[in-house]
Gaussian input, Z-matrix of N, CA and C with variables (Angstrom, degrees):
# hf/3-21g

backbone

0 1
 N
 C     1     B1
 C     2     B2     1     A1
 N     3     B3     2     A2     1     D1
 C     4     B4     3     A3     2     D2
 C     5     B5     4     A4     3     D3
 N     6     B6     5     A5     4     D4
 C     7     B7     6     A6     5     D5
 C     8     B8     7     A7     6     D6
 N     9     B9     8     A8     7     D7
 C    10    B10     9     A9     8     D8
 C    11    B11    10    A10     9     D9
 N    12    B12    11    A11    10    D10
 C    13    B13    12    A12    11    D11
 C    14    B14    13    A13    12    D12
 N    15    B15    14    A14    13    D13
 C    16    B16    15    A15    14    D14
 C    17    B17    16    A16    15    D15
 N    18    B18    17    A17    16    D16
 C    19    B19    18    A18    17    D17
 C    20    B20    19    A19    18    D18
 N    21    B21    20    A20    19    D19
 C    22    B22    21    A21    20    D20
 C    23    B23    22    A22    21    D21
 N    24    B24    23    A23    22    D22
 C    25    B25    24    A24    23    D23
 C    26    B26    25    A25    24    D24
 N    27    B27    26    A26    25    D25
 C    28    B28    27    A27    26    D26
 C    29    B29    28    A28    27    D27
 N    30    B30    29    A29    28    D28
 C    31    B31    30    A30    29    D29
 C    32    B32    31    A31    30    D30
 N    33    B33    32    A32    31    D31
 C    34    B34    33    A33    32    D32
 C    35    B35    34    A34    33    D33
 N    36    B36    35    A35    34    D34
 C    37    B37    36    A36    35    D35
 C    38    B38    37    A37    36    D36
 N    39    B39    38    A38    37    D37
 C    40    B40    39    A39    38    D38
 C    41    B41    40    A40    39    D39
 N    42    B42    41    A41    40    D40
 C    43    B43    42    A42    41    D41
 C    44    B44    43    A43    42    D42
 N    45    B45    44    A44    43    D43
 C    46    B46    45    A45    44    D44
 C    47    B47    46    A46    45    D45
 N    48    B48    47    A47    46    D46
 C    49    B49    48    A48    47    D47
 C    50    B50    49    A49    48    D48
 N    51    B51    50    A50    49    D49
 C    52    B52    51    A51    50    D50
 C    53    B53    52    A52    51    D51
 N    54    B54    53    A53    52    D52
 C    55    B55    54    A54    53    D53
 C    56    B56    55    A55    54    D54
 N    57    B57    56    A56    55    D55
 C    58    B58    57    A57    56    D56
 C    59    B59    58    A58    57    D57
 N    60    B60    59    A59    58    D58
 C    61    B61    60    A60    59    D59
 C    62    B62    61    A61    60    D60
 N    63    B63    62    A62    61    D61
 C    64    B64    63    A63    62    D62
 C    65    B65    64    A64    63    D63
 N    66    B66    65    A65    64    D64
 C    67    B67    66    A66    65    D65
 C    68    B68    67    A67    66    D66
 N    69    B69    68    A68    67    D67
 C    70    B70    69    A69    68    D68
 C    71    B71    70    A70    69    D69
 N    72    B72    71    A71    70    D70
 C    73    B73    72    A72    71    D71
 C    74    B74    73    A73    72    D72
 N    75    B75    74    A74    73    D73
 C    76    B76    75    A75    74    D74
 C    77    B77    76    A76    75    D75
 N    78    B78    77    A77    76    D76
 C    79    B79    78    A78    77    D77
 C    80    B80    79    A79    78    D78
 N    81    B81    80    A80    79    D79
 C    82    B82    81    A81    80    D80
 C    83    B83    82    A82    81    D81
 N    84    B84    83    A83    82    D82
 C    85    B85    84    A84    83    D83
 C    86    B86    85    A85    84    D84
 N    87    B87    86    A86    85    D85
 C    88    B88    87    A87    86    D86
 C    89    B89    88    A88    87    D87
 N    90    B90    89    A89    88    D88
 C    91    B91    90    A90    89    D89
 C    92    B92    91    A91    90    D90
 N    93    B93    92    A92    91    D91
 C    94    B94    93    A93    92    D92
 C    95    B95    94    A94    93    D93
 N    96    B96    95    A95    94    D94
 C    97    B97    96    A96    95    D95
 C    98    B98    97    A97    96    D96
 N    99    B99    98    A98    97    D97
 C   100   B100    99    A99    98    D98
 C   101   B101   100   A100    99    D99
 N   102   B102   101   A101   100   D100
 C   103   B103   102   A102   101   D101
 C   104   B104   103   A103   102   D102
 N   105   B105   104   A104   103   D103
 C   106   B106   105   A105   104   D104
 C   107   B107   106   A106   105   D105
 N   108   B108   107   A107   106   D106
 C   109   B109   108   A108   107   D107
 C   110   B110   109   A109   108   D108
 N   111   B111   110   A110   109   D109
 C   112   B112   111   A111   110   D110
 C   113   B113   112   A112   111   D111
 N   114   B114   113   A113   112   D112
 C   115   B115   114   A114   113   D113
 C   116   B116   115   A115   114   D114
 N   117   B117   116   A116   115   D115
 C   118   B118   117   A117   116   D116
 C   119   B119   118   A118   117   D117
 N   120   B120   119   A119   118   D118
 C   121   B121   120   A120   119   D119
 C   122   B122   121   A121   120   D120
 N   123   B123   122   A122   121   D121
 C   124   B124   123   A123   122   D122
 C   125   B125   124   A124   123   D123
 N   126   B126   125   A125   124   D124
 C   127   B127   126   A126   125   D125
 C   128   B128   127   A127   126   D126
 N   129   B129   128   A128   127   D127
 C   130   B130   129   A129   128   D128
 C   131   B131   130   A130   129   D129
 N   132   B132   131   A131   130   D130
 C   133   B133   132   A132   131   D131
 C   134   B134   133   A133   132   D132
 N   135   B135   134   A134   133   D133
 C   136   B136   135   A135   134   D134
 C   137   B137   136   A136   135   D135
 N   138   B138   137   A137   136   D136
 C   139   B139   138   A138   137   D137
 C   140   B140   139   A139   138   D138
 N   141   B141   140   A140   139   D139
 C   142   B142   141   A141   140   D140
 C   143   B143   142   A142   141   D141
 N   144   B144   143   A143   142   D142
 C   145   B145   144   A144   143   D143
 C   146   B146   145   A145   144   D144
 N   147   B147   146   A146   145   D145
 C   148   B148   147   A147   146   D146
 C   149   B149   148   A148   147   D147
 N   150   B150   149   A149   148   D148
 C   151   B151   150   A150   149   D149
 C   152   B152   151   A151   150   D150
 N   153   B153   152   A152   151   D151
 C   154   B154   153   A153   152   D152
 C   155   B155   154   A154   153   D153
 N   156   B156   155   A155   154   D154
 C   157   B157   156   A156   155   D155
 C   158   B158   157   A157   156   D156
 N   159   B159   158   A158   157   D157
 C   160   B160   159   A159   158   D158
 C   161   B161   160   A160   159   D159
 N   162   B162   161   A161   160   D160
 C   163   B163   162   A162   161   D161
 C   164   B164   163   A163   162   D162
 N   165   B165   164   A164   163   D163
 C   166   B166   165   A165   164   D164
 C   167   B167   166   A166   165   D165
 N   168   B168   167   A167   166   D166
 C   169   B169   168   A168   167   D167
 C   170   B170   169   A169   168   D168
 N   171   B171   170   A170   169   D169
 C   172   B172   171   A171   170   D170
 C   173   B173   172   A172   171   D171
 N   174   B174   173   A173   172   D172
 C   175   B175   174   A174   173   D173
 C   176   B176   175   A175   174   D174
 N   177   B177   176   A176   175   D175
 C   178   B178   177   A177   176   D176
 C   179   B179   178   A178   177   D177
 N   180   B180   179   A179   178   D178
 C   181   B181   180   A180   179   D179
 C   182   B182   181   A181   180   D180
 N   183   B183   182   A182   181   D181
 C   184   B184   183   A183   182   D182
 C   185   B185   184   A184   183   D183
 N   186   B186   185   A185   184   D184
 C   187   B187   186   A186   185   D185
 C   188   B188   187   A187   186   D186
 N   189   B189   188   A188   187   D187
 C   190   B190   189   A189   188   D188
 C   191   B191   190   A190   189   D189
 N   192   B192   191   A191   190   D190
 C   193   B193   192   A192   191   D191
 C   194   B194   193   A193   192   D192
 N   195   B195   194   A194   193   D193
 C   196   B196   195   A195   194   D194
 C   197   B197   196   A196   195   D195
 N   198   B198   197   A197   196   D196
 C   199   B199   198   A198   197   D197
 C   200   B200   199   A199   198   D198
 N   201   B201   200   A200   199   D199
 C   202   B202   201   A201   200   D200
 C   203   B203   202   A202   201   D201
 N   204   B204   203   A203   202   D202
 C   205   B205   204   A204   203   D203
 C   206   B206   205   A205   204   D204
 N   207   B207   206   A206   205   D205
 C   208   B208   207   A207   206   D206
 C   209   B209   208   A208   207   D207
 N   210   B210   209   A209   208   D208
 C   211   B211   210   A210   209   D209
 C   212   B212   211   A211   210   D210
 N   213   B213   212   A212   211   D211
 C   214   B214   213   A213   212   D212
 C   215   B215   214   A214   213   D213
 N   216   B216   215   A215   214   D214
 C   217   B217   216   A216   215   D215
 C   218   B218   217   A217   216   D216
 N   219   B219   218   A218   217   D217
 C   220   B220   219   A219   218   D218
 C   221   B221   220   A220   219   D219
 N   222   B222   221   A221   220   D220
 C   223   B223   222   A222   221   D221
 C   224   B224   223   A223   222   D222
 N   225   B225   224   A224   223   D223
 C   226   B226   225   A225   224   D224
 C   227   B227   226   A226   225   D225
 N   228   B228   227   A227   226   D226
 C   229   B229   228   A228   227   D227
 C   230   B230   229   A229   228   D228
 N   231   B231   230   A230   229   D229
 C   232   B232   231   A231   230   D230
 C   233   B233   232   A232   231   D231
 N   234   B234   233   A233   232   D232
 C   235   B235   234   A234   233   D233
 C   236   B236   235   A235   234   D234
 N   237   B237   236   A236   235   D235
 C   238   B238   237   A237   236   D236
 C   239   B239   238   A238   237   D237
 N   240   B240   239   A239   238   D238
 C   241   B241   240   A240   239   D239
 C   242   B242   241   A241   240   D240
 N   243   B243   242   A242   241   D241
 C   244   B244   243   A243   242   D242
 C   245   B245   244   A244   243   D243
 N   246   B246   245   A245   244   D244
 C   247   B247   246   A246   245   D245
 C   248   B248   247   A247   246   D246
 N   249   B249   248   A248   247   D247
 C   250   B250   249   A249   248   D248
 C   251   B251   250   A250   249   D249
 N   252   B252   251   A251   250   D250
 C   253   B253   252   A252   251   D251
 C   254   B254   253   A253   252   D252
 N   255   B255   254   A254   253   D253
 C   256   B256   255   A255   254   D254
 C   257   B257   256   A256   255   D255
 N   258   B258   257   A257   256   D256
 C   259   B259   258   A258   257   D257
 C   260   B260   259   A259   258   D258
 N   261   B261   260   A260   259   D259
 C   262   B262   261   A261   260   D260
 C   263   B263   262   A262   261   D261
 N   264   B264   263   A263   262   D262
 C   265   B265   264   A264   263   D263
 C   266   B266   265   A265   264   D264
 N   267   B267   266   A266   265   D265
 C   268   B268   267   A267   266   D266
 C   269   B269   268   A268   267   D267
 N   270   B270   269   A269   268   D268
 C   271   B271   270   A270   269   D269
 C   272   B272   271   A271   270   D270
 N   273   B273   272   A272   271   D271
 C   274   B274   273   A273   272   D272
 C   275   B275   274   A274   273   D273
 N   276   B276   275   A275   274   D274
 C   277   B277   276   A276   275   D275
 C   278   B278   277   A277   276   D276
 N   279   B279   278   A278   277   D277
 C   280   B280   279   A279   278   D278
 C   281   B281   280   A280   279   D279
 N   282   B282   281   A281   280   D280
 C   283   B283   282   A282   281   D281
 C   284   B284   283   A283   282   D282
 N   285   B285   284   A284   283   D283
 C   286   B286   285   A285   284   D284
 C   287   B287   286   A286   285   D285
 N   288   B288   287   A287   286   D286
 C   289   B289   288   A288   287   D287
 C   290   B290   289   A289   288   D288
 N   291   B291   290   A290   289   D289
 C   292   B292   291   A291   290   D290
 C   293   B293   292   A292   291   D291
 N   294   B294   293   A293   292   D292
 C   295   B295   294   A294   293   D293
 C   296   B296   295   A295   294   D294
 N   297   B297   296   A296   295   D295
 C   298   B298   297   A297   296   D296
 C   299   B299   298   A298   297   D297
 N   300   B300   299   A299   298   D298
 C   301   B301   300   A300   299   D299
 C   302   B302   301   A301   300   D300
 N   303   B303   302   A302   301   D301
 C   304   B304   303   A303   302   D302
 C   305   B305   304   A304   303   D303
 N   306   B306   305   A305   304   D304
 C   307   B307   306   A306   305   D305
 C   308   B308   307   A307   306   D306
 N   309   B309   308   A308   307   D307
 C   310   B310   309   A309   308   D308
 C   311   B311   310   A310   309   D309
 N   312   B312   311   A311   310   D310
 C   313   B313   312   A312   311   D311
 C   314   B314   313   A313   312   D312
 N   315   B315   314   A314   313   D313
 C   316   B316   315   A315   314   D314
 C   317   B317   316   A316   315   D315
 N   318   B318   317   A317   316   D316
 C   319   B319   318   A318   317   D317
 C   320   B320   319   A319   318   D318
 N   321   B321   320   A320   319   D319
 C   322   B322   321   A321   320   D320
 C   323   B323   322   A322   321   D321
 N   324   B324   323   A323   322   D322
 C   325   B325   324   A324   323   D323
 C   326   B326   325   A325   324   D324
 N   327   B327   326   A326   325   D325
 C   328   B328   327   A327   326   D326
 C   329   B329   328   A328   327   D327
 N   330   B330   329   A329   328   D328
 C   331   B331   330   A330   329   D329
 C   332   B332   331   A331   330   D330

   B1=1.4545
   B2=1.5281
   B3=1.3409
   B4=1.4611
   B5=1.5216
   B6=1.3264
   B7=1.4602
   B8=1.5201
   B9=1.3233
   B10=1.4605
   B11=1.5192
   B12=1.3136
   B13=1.4554
   B14=1.5188
   B15=1.3194
   B16=1.4596
   B17=1.5246
   B18=1.3215
   B19=1.4630
   B20=1.5228
   B21=1.3234
   B22=1.4658
   B23=1.5270
   B24=1.3272
   B25=1.4629
   B26=1.5247
   B27=1.3307
   B28=1.4693
   B29=1.5252
   B30=1.3192
   B31=1.4592
   B32=1.5294
   B33=1.3184
   B34=1.4642
   B35=1.5225
   B36=1.3316
   B37=1.4706
   B38=1.5246
   B39=1.3149
   B40=1.4687
   B41=1.5232
   B42=1.3245
   B43=1.4629
   B44=1.5306
   B45=1.3269
   B46=1.4664
   B47=1.5308
   B48=1.3241
   B49=1.4704
   B50=1.5210
   B51=1.3326
   B52=1.4676
   B53=1.5268
   B54=1.3230
   B55=1.4686
   B56=1.5283
   B57=1.3170
   B58=1.4667
   B59=1.5245
   B60=1.3239
   B61=1.4721
   B62=1.5228
   B63=1.3216
   B64=1.4573
   B65=1.5242
   B66=1.3307
   B67=1.4571
   B68=1.5204
   B69=1.3267
   B70=1.4618
   B71=1.5278
   B72=1.3199
   B73=1.4612
   B74=1.5258
   B75=1.3405
   B76=1.4586
   B77=1.5236
   B78=1.3214
   B79=1.4629
   B80=1.5213
   B81=1.3255
   B82=1.4628
   B83=1.5221
   B84=1.3260
   B85=1.4590
   B86=1.5180
   B87=1.3266
   B88=1.4644
   B89=1.5199
   B90=1.3191
   B91=1.4604
   B92=1.5190
   B93=1.3142
   B94=1.4640
   B95=1.5267
   B96=1.3125
   B97=1.4614
   B98=1.5108
   B99=1.3298
   B100=1.4623
   B101=1.5200
   B102=1.3206
   B103=1.4616
   B104=1.5245
   B105=1.3401
   B106=1.4591
   B107=1.5235
   B108=1.3329
   B109=1.4607
   B110=1.5321
   B111=1.3053
   B112=1.4716
   B113=1.5267
   B114=1.3455
   B115=1.4676
   B116=1.5232
   B117=1.3149
   B118=1.4660
   B119=1.5251
   B120=1.3121
   B121=1.4659
   B122=1.5241
   B123=1.3374
   B124=1.4624
   B125=1.5260
   B126=1.3294
   B127=1.4656
   B128=1.5197
   B129=1.3204
   B130=1.4612
   B131=1.5308
   B132=1.3374
   B133=1.4659
   B134=1.5262
   B135=1.3375
   B136=1.4612
   B137=1.5276
   B138=1.3532
   B139=1.4717
   B140=1.5271
   B141=1.3424
   B142=1.4578
   B143=1.5265
   B144=1.3155
   B145=1.4600
   B146=1.5213
   B147=1.3166
   B148=1.4484
   B149=1.5304
   B150=1.3158
   B151=1.4588
   B152=1.5185
   B153=1.3287
   B154=1.4628
   B155=1.5195
   B156=1.3209
   B157=1.4604
   B158=1.5219
   B159=1.3276
   B160=1.4638
   B161=1.5282
   B162=1.3092
   B163=1.4631
   B164=1.5273
   B165=1.3397
   B166=1.4708
   B167=1.5193
   B168=1.3091
   B169=1.4649
   B170=1.5246
   B171=1.3299
   B172=1.4622
   B173=1.5245
   B174=1.3410
   B175=1.4658
   B176=1.5164
   B177=1.3503
   B178=1.4673
   B179=1.5124
   B180=1.2908
   B181=1.4651
   B182=1.5221
   B183=1.3177
   B184=1.4684
   B185=1.5224
   B186=1.3206
   B187=1.4651
   B188=1.5297
   B189=1.3233
   B190=1.4668
   B191=1.5253
   B192=1.3205
   B193=1.4662
   B194=1.5258
   B195=1.3193
   B196=1.4696
   B197=1.5276
   B198=1.3291
   B199=1.4641
   B200=1.5256
   B201=1.3244
   B202=1.4615
   B203=1.5288
   B204=1.3241
   B205=1.4633
   B206=1.5242
   B207=1.3324
   B208=1.4637
   B209=1.5249
   B210=1.3216
   B211=1.4640
   B212=1.5305
   B213=1.3143
   B214=1.4672
   B215=1.5236
   B216=1.3115
   B217=1.4687
   B218=1.5304
   B219=1.3324
   B220=1.4681
   B221=1.5278
   B222=1.3316
   B223=1.4612
   B224=1.5147
   B225=1.2898
   B226=1.4643
   B227=1.5307
   B228=1.3302
   B229=1.4686
   B230=1.5297
   B231=1.3150
   B232=1.4621
   B233=1.5243
   B234=1.3162
   B235=1.4636
   B236=1.5272
   B237=1.3423
   B238=1.4616
   B239=1.5303
   B240=1.3140
   B241=1.4577
   B242=1.5267
   B243=1.3215
   B244=1.4667
   B245=1.5311
   B246=1.3440
   B247=1.4645
   B248=1.5279
   B249=1.3289
   B250=1.4652
   B251=1.5308
   B252=1.3104
   B253=1.4677
   B254=1.5244
   B255=1.3333
   B256=1.4734
   B257=1.5220
   B258=1.3255
   B259=1.4669
   B260=1.5260
   B261=1.3183
   B262=1.4637
   B263=1.5297
   B264=1.3216
   B265=1.4655
   B266=1.5235
   B267=1.3316
   B268=1.4709
   B269=1.5257
   B270=1.3293
   B271=1.4629
   B272=1.5331
   B273=1.3220
   B274=1.4662
   B275=1.5321
   B276=1.3278
   B277=1.4629
   B278=1.5248
   B279=1.3164
   B280=1.4639
   B281=1.5215
   B282=1.3253
   B283=1.4723
   B284=1.5245
   B285=1.3129
   B286=1.4660
   B287=1.5256
   B288=1.3412
   B289=1.4643
   B290=1.5267
   B291=1.3145
   B292=1.4693
   B293=1.5232
   B294=1.3147
   B295=1.4611
   B296=1.5300
   B297=1.3126
   B298=1.4598
   B299=1.5212
   B300=1.3350
   B301=1.4615
   B302=1.5163
   B303=1.3237
   B304=1.4592
   B305=1.5229
   B306=1.3342
   B307=1.4699
   B308=1.5287
   B309=1.3217
   B310=1.4672
   B311=1.5287
   B312=1.3224
   B313=1.4643
   B314=1.5239
   B315=1.3288
   B316=1.4645
   B317=1.5268
   B318=1.3249
   B319=1.4721
   B320=1.5230
   B321=1.3171
   B322=1.4582
   B323=1.5305
   B324=1.3257
   B325=1.4668
   B326=1.5218
   B327=1.3346
   B328=1.4651
   B329=1.5284
   B330=1.3325
   B331=1.4694
   B332=1.5049
   A1=107.08
   A2=115.25
   A3=121.26
   A4=109.68
   A5=115.92
   A6=121.73
   A7=108.30
   A8=115.69
   A9=121.32
   A10=105.97
   A11=115.91
   A12=121.15
   A13=110.18
   A14=115.72
   A15=120.86
   A16=108.87
   A17=118.22
   A18=120.57
   A19=113.66
   A20=117.49
   A21=120.19
   A22=113.37
   A23=117.73
   A24=121.45
   A25=111.27
   A26=116.07
   A27=120.15
   A28=110.76
   A29=116.05
   A30=119.90
   A31=111.09
   A32=117.01
   A33=120.15
   A34=110.86
   A35=116.53
   A36=120.36
   A37=110.29
   A38=117.04
   A39=120.50
   A40=110.77
   A41=116.86
   A42=120.49
   A43=110.77
   A44=116.97
   A45=120.17
   A46=111.66
   A47=117.59
   A48=120.48
   A49=109.92
   A50=117.34
   A51=120.60
   A52=109.76
   A53=117.16
   A54=120.02
   A55=110.86
   A56=117.07
   A57=121.15
   A58=111.56
   A59=117.16
   A60=120.58
   A61=111.55
   A62=116.45
   A63=120.42
   A64=112.58
   A65=117.17
   A66=120.23
   A67=113.08
   A68=117.18
   A69=122.06
   A70=108.20
   A71=115.36
   A72=120.60
   A73=108.01
   A74=116.17
   A75=121.37
   A76=108.60
   A77=115.35
   A78=120.05
   A79=108.42
   A80=116.58
   A81=121.34
   A82=108.05
   A83=115.05
   A84=121.74
   A85=106.74
   A86=116.54
   A87=120.68
   A88=109.67
   A89=115.10
   A90=122.73
   A91=107.64
   A92=116.45
   A93=121.41
   A94=110.35
   A95=117.02
   A96=122.09
   A97=113.31
   A98=115.60
   A99=121.36
   A100=112.77
   A101=117.52
   A102=122.23
   A103=109.00
   A104=116.00
   A105=121.16
   A106=110.86
   A107=117.26
   A108=120.06
   A109=110.30
   A110=115.48
   A111=120.92
   A112=110.82
   A113=116.92
   A114=120.46
   A115=111.12
   A116=116.44
   A117=120.67
   A118=110.63
   A119=117.17
   A120=120.64
   A121=111.21
   A122=116.31
   A123=120.57
   A124=112.45
   A125=117.38
   A126=121.56
   A127=113.83
   A128=116.90
   A129=121.39
   A130=109.66
   A131=117.20
   A132=119.49
   A133=113.45
   A134=117.42
   A135=121.35
   A136=112.60
   A137=115.67
   A138=121.71
   A139=111.40
   A140=116.09
   A141=121.72
   A142=110.85
   A143=113.82
   A144=120.67
   A145=107.59
   A146=116.39
   A147=128.55
   A148=111.65
   A149=114.60
   A150=122.67
   A151=106.61
   A152=116.01
   A153=121.30
   A154=109.12
   A155=116.12
   A156=122.74
   A157=107.68
   A158=116.39
   A159=122.22
   A160=107.46
   A161=115.60
   A162=123.34
   A163=109.24
   A164=117.63
   A165=120.99
   A166=112.65
   A167=117.66
   A168=121.83
   A169=110.06
   A170=115.81
   A171=121.52
   A172=108.07
   A173=116.04
   A174=121.86
   A175=108.40
   A176=116.80
   A177=118.84
   A178=113.68
   A179=116.92
   A180=122.80
   A181=106.59
   A182=117.64
   A183=120.83
   A184=112.10
   A185=117.40
   A186=119.29
   A187=110.70
   A188=116.96
   A189=120.65
   A190=109.89
   A191=116.88
   A192=121.25
   A193=110.56
   A194=117.39
   A195=120.68
   A196=111.16
   A197=117.39
   A198=120.52
   A199=110.64
   A200=116.84
   A201=120.77
   A202=110.63
   A203=116.74
   A204=120.01
   A205=111.45
   A206=117.09
   A207=120.66
   A208=110.94
   A209=117.39
   A210=120.47
   A211=111.59
   A212=117.39
   A213=120.46
   A214=111.47
   A215=117.10
   A216=123.34
   A217=107.11
   A218=117.50
   A219=120.86
   A220=116.24
   A221=118.37
   A222=119.05
   A223=110.65
   A224=119.56
   A225=126.80
   A226=110.11
   A227=116.85
   A228=119.43
   A229=110.94
   A230=115.55
   A231=120.23
   A232=112.26
   A233=116.54
   A234=121.18
   A235=109.47
   A236=116.23
   A237=119.36
   A238=110.82
   A239=115.57
   A240=120.73
   A241=112.04
   A242=117.49
   A243=118.97
   A244=111.31
   A245=116.81
   A246=122.03
   A247=114.47
   A248=117.73
   A249=120.09
   A250=110.00
   A251=116.70
   A252=120.28
   A253=111.40
   A254=116.69
   A255=120.24
   A256=110.16
   A257=116.32
   A258=120.69
   A259=110.53
   A260=117.09
   A261=120.45
   A262=111.15
   A263=117.49
   A264=121.05
   A265=109.98
   A266=116.70
   A267=119.94
   A268=111.11
   A269=116.93
   A270=120.40
   A271=110.58
   A272=116.83
   A273=120.14
   A274=110.49
   A275=117.55
   A276=120.94
   A277=111.10
   A278=116.43
   A279=120.82
   A280=110.53
   A281=116.35
   A282=120.41
   A283=111.12
   A284=116.98
   A285=120.30
   A286=109.66
   A287=116.75
   A288=120.60
   A289=111.56
   A290=117.09
   A291=121.09
   A292=112.43
   A293=117.75
   A294=121.13
   A295=112.22
   A296=117.29
   A297=121.10
   A298=112.14
   A299=116.88
   A300=118.96
   A301=111.06
   A302=116.83
   A303=120.06
   A304=110.21
   A305=116.72
   A306=119.92
   A307=111.31
   A308=117.09
   A309=120.50
   A310=110.78
   A311=117.14
   A312=120.48
   A313=110.86
   A314=117.17
   A315=120.18
   A316=110.49
   A317=117.08
   A318=120.74
   A319=110.55
   A320=116.39
   A321=120.97
   A322=110.52
   A323=117.17
   A324=121.30
   A325=111.86
   A326=117.12
   A327=121.37
   A328=112.43
   A329=116.71
   A330=119.03
   A331=112.47
   D1=136.55
   D2=-177.89
   D3=-132.97
   D4=136.88
   D5=174.45
   D6=-114.68
   D7=121.55
   D8=170.40
   D9=-87.19
   D10=121.26
   D11=-169.31
   D12=-139.94
   D13=147.09
   D14=175.90
   D15=-110.56
   D16=130.21
   D17=179.87
   D18=-61.20
   D19=-22.11
   D20=-178.48
   D21=-101.48
   D22=3.86
   D23=-177.56
   D24=-93.75
   D25=121.89
   D26=177.31
   D27=-60.78
   D28=-35.99
   D29=-178.81
   D30=-69.80
   D31=-35.93
   D32=174.64
   D33=-65.63
   D34=-38.21
   D35=177.19
   D36=-58.10
   D37=-41.19
   D38=-179.27
   D39=-59.28
   D40=-45.98
   D41=-179.74
   D42=-65.04
   D43=-41.21
   D44=179.76
   D45=-67.23
   D46=-33.06
   D47=176.60
   D48=-63.04
   D49=-43.49
   D50=178.29
   D51=-61.81
   D52=-44.43
   D53=177.63
   D54=-57.56
   D55=-44.42
   D56=-179.01
   D57=-67.28
   D58=-44.32
   D59=-178.44
   D60=-62.61
   D61=-34.07
   D62=-178.19
   D63=-92.52
   D64=-6.14
   D65=-179.69
   D66=69.63
   D67=31.04
   D68=-179.13
   D69=-88.04
   D70=125.40
   D71=178.90
   D72=-104.15
   D73=118.73
   D74=178.73
   D75=-138.03
   D76=171.63
   D77=174.19
   D78=-78.03
   D79=132.10
   D80=176.86
   D81=-117.57
   D82=123.72
   D83=176.53
   D84=-102.41
   D85=111.27
   D86=179.43
   D87=-79.76
   D88=125.71
   D89=-178.62
   D90=-106.77
   D91=125.67
   D92=-178.26
   D93=-106.15
   D94=121.07
   D95=174.48
   D96=54.18
   D97=-131.20
   D98=-178.37
   D99=-93.57
   D100=5.89
   D101=179.69
   D102=-84.69
   D103=78.11
   D104=-174.40
   D105=-89.41
   D106=135.25
   D107=176.44
   D108=-64.06
   D109=148.83
   D110=179.95
   D111=-57.88
   D112=-37.78
   D113=178.69
   D114=-57.55
   D115=-45.28
   D116=-178.83
   D117=-64.06
   D118=-40.69
   D119=178.74
   D120=-61.44
   D121=-35.90
   D122=179.41
   D123=-76.42
   D124=-33.11
   D125=-174.18
   D126=-82.37
   D127=-37.83
   D128=-169.73
   D129=-117.39
   D130=115.17
   D131=-177.98
   D132=-65.06
   D133=-18.38
   D134=-179.95
   D135=-95.35
   D136=-9.61
   D137=178.70
   D138=55.26
   D139=46.73
   D140=-176.82
   D141=-123.22
   D142=163.47
   D143=171.31
   D144=-115.46
   D145=150.18
   D146=1.85
   D147=-80.07
   D148=152.89
   D149=172.24
   D150=-134.21
   D151=128.34
   D152=-178.77
   D153=-109.88
   D154=131.98
   D155=175.36
   D156=-116.68
   D157=119.03
   D158=177.30
   D159=-129.47
   D160=97.91
   D161=-172.69
   D162=57.30
   D163=-112.88
   D164=-179.21
   D165=-94.78
   D166=-0.35
   D167=-178.33
   D168=-93.11
   D169=130.64
   D170=176.79
   D171=-123.43
   D172=124.83
   D173=178.30
   D174=-123.28
   D175=139.89
   D176=-176.47
   D177=-141.10
   D178=39.37
   D179=170.72
   D180=-136.43
   D181=131.70
   D182=-174.38
   D183=-56.19
   D184=-45.14
   D185=-177.58
   D186=-65.45
   D187=-42.07
   D188=178.43
   D189=-63.14
   D190=-42.53
   D191=178.44
   D192=-62.07
   D193=-44.98
   D194=-178.80
   D195=-63.46
   D196=-43.93
   D197=179.50
   D198=-65.50
   D199=-40.53
   D200=178.55
   D201=-61.18
   D202=-47.80
   D203=-179.81
   D204=-62.03
   D205=-38.95
   D206=179.65
   D207=-66.58
   D208=-34.95
   D209=179.45
   D210=-80.86
   D211=-36.89
   D212=-179.00
   D213=-72.37
   D214=-33.63
   D215=177.86
   D216=-120.92
   D217=82.87
   D218=-168.54
   D219=-70.27
   D220=-12.75
   D221=-177.95
   D222=-120.83
   D223=130.37
   D224=-6.75
   D225=-77.09
   D226=144.19
   D227=179.39
   D228=-69.99
   D229=142.51
   D230=178.42
   D231=-96.88
   D232=-14.39
   D233=-178.75
   D234=-112.71
   D235=149.04
   D236=175.32
   D237=-64.79
   D238=164.71
   D239=-177.05
   D240=-80.57
   D241=-42.40
   D242=-172.64
   D243=-79.96
   D244=147.33
   D245=-174.69
   D246=-60.91
   D247=-36.61
   D248=-178.68
   D249=-65.86
   D250=-46.91
   D251=179.39
   D252=-65.21
   D253=-38.39
   D254=177.20
   D255=-61.35
   D256=-43.88
   D257=179.62
   D258=-63.40
   D259=-39.49
   D260=179.29
   D261=-65.27
   D262=-39.88
   D263=177.26
   D264=-65.08
   D265=-43.96
   D266=178.79
   D267=-61.82
   D268=-39.23
   D269=178.13
   D270=-65.64
   D271=-40.63
   D272=177.49
   D273=-62.74
   D274=-41.88
   D275=176.84
   D276=-62.43
   D277=-40.38
   D278=177.58
   D279=-61.29
   D280=-44.12
   D281=179.83
   D282=-63.27
   D283=-41.47
   D284=177.66
   D285=-60.88
   D286=-46.26
   D287=179.62
   D288=-61.17
   D289=-46.63
   D290=-175.13
   D291=-73.69
   D292=-41.85
   D293=-173.22
   D294=-93.75
   D295=-62.03
   D296=-173.19
   D297=-69.65
   D298=-44.28
   D299=-178.41
   D300=-65.95
   D301=-36.80
   D302=177.57
   D303=-61.80
   D304=-45.84
   D305=178.48
   D306=-64.94
   D307=-41.66
   D308=-179.88
   D309=-63.92
   D310=-40.32
   D311=178.33
   D312=-66.01
   D313=-37.54
   D314=177.33
   D315=-64.40
   D316=-41.73
   D317=177.21
   D318=-64.31
   D319=-41.93
   D320=-179.57
   D321=-64.72
   D322=-40.76
   D323=179.23
   D324=-67.38
   D325=-29.16
   D326=-177.40
   D327=-76.35
   D328=-17.06
   D329=-177.96
   D330=-90.70

């Protein structure tokens, strides 16, 4: 399993946090700026990080990658068991993505 990740990408940080919380050891290819590895260009039509390669499976959205890792490696679980609590966590993640990440990206673009 390989994760293409950028040290400056908030979305890559999210995937790496899940890997760390679950104790999953994989190969991480650090991608710097626009210097994208040929493999990543072939695997991901959007040429973005994070991108996860697990055998023949290629995932390239942070939320999809995080959910996949949580389901593929179920212990310790990152989501609550009951549907209401799961929905509340998903809504909180959505709010972070829409509100905080938008502001953080604006700050990053301004520098």
